[in-house]
N, C-alpha and C positions, 0 to 999 in steps of 0.2 A: 235846415227849414224846420222854421218854427212849427211849432201844432195850431197855432191861432192867427191868428192876422196880427199883426206888426203895426206898432202904433205910428204910426206917423208923426206926431210931435213930439214922443221921443226919441225914434229912430235918427233924427237929422241934428240934436240936439246938443249942447257941450257934451253930458256924458249919453253920448248913441252908446257908446262901445261897452258902459255898463249898464245898460240897456239890456240891448241885445247879450248880453253874455248872459244873461239871470235868467230869460225864456225854456223855456221846456222845450228841447229842440232836439228833430232826429235828423243824426251828420252823416247819414248813410240813408238818402230819398233811394229808392227802386228803380224811381224813375225819372232820375234827376230834377234839378230843379227851373224853373221856366222864369226867367230874368222880370219879370210882368206878375211873378202872382204874389198877391198878398202878404203871404207867409216867409217868400223868397227871405234868405239872411246869406252872404259869401263869408270865406275866413279872407282875410286883405293881405294880401305877399306885396309883394316891391321889388319891381326889375328893375335891375340897373341896366340904362343906356350903353351903350358900347359904340365904338367907330369901327370902320375895319382893320383892325388891325388886331381890335378885340381888349383896347384898352378904356376901361369903366370911367364914363364921364362924370365931373357935377354936375347933380343936379335934374332935371331932364325941360324937357319938348330941345335939346343942342340939334343945330343942321347938323352935325358931326356922326348922329346917331344912324347907324345902318343895324345895331341887330338889338337884343334885350337877354341880362346874363338874370337868372333867376341864382340865388346865391343861397347856398345850406341853411344861413344863419339870417336871410330875413335884410338883408347889408346892413344889420343890425337895430333896427325898427322891434320895434314891438309887434305880436302877430295881433289883427285886430277884427272883431266883426263888423262888417256892415251891413246895411238893408238893402234891398235894391232900391229905394228913394234916394240912392246916392251914389248908383253905379251910372254914368254917362250913357253907354251903352256899351253892348256887349263884343266881343270880338274874339276873334280863334288865331293865337300865331300857331304859327308850322316850326318846328324843329329844324335848325339847324344841321346843314347833314356832314357837318364838319368841326362842330364844336359840343363840348359838352356840354348841357343847361344851359343853352342861349336860342334862341326863338327871334323870329321874320315874322312881322307881318306883311299880309299880304298888303297889295295896290288898294283891292275893293276897300279892307276893313277898315288902310288908313285914309281912303276919302272917307268911311264911316264916321270914321271919329270925328275930322277937321268939319264936318257938317254938324254933328253933334255940338262941340265947341264951338261952329255959330250962332246957335242957338241955345246958348246959357250966356250970351255976351247980353 
């Protein structure tokens, strides 16, 4: 969470990661961070889509996707700070009971994402 409001123009521009990393931040706010807070920033990590057998799928929005895997190395991508202005909608992934570092997207959250994406088009 930034100690001051995040500047909208700089937070969504081409160099947004550099700007956000330069802000004075409280990385462990006691009460958490609400997505609509003008000071909100999040450390962005990439989940990998997997099919029912646990195989990692290429890209995103695969019809075969049944769960999401969170690799230790972020799938080779750098970790990035993003502002709340870049977040489409919040979701809550549930830990998969049988697979380590694997999560399921509940049906209600899947519907939320689908509706949010319609609004972005």
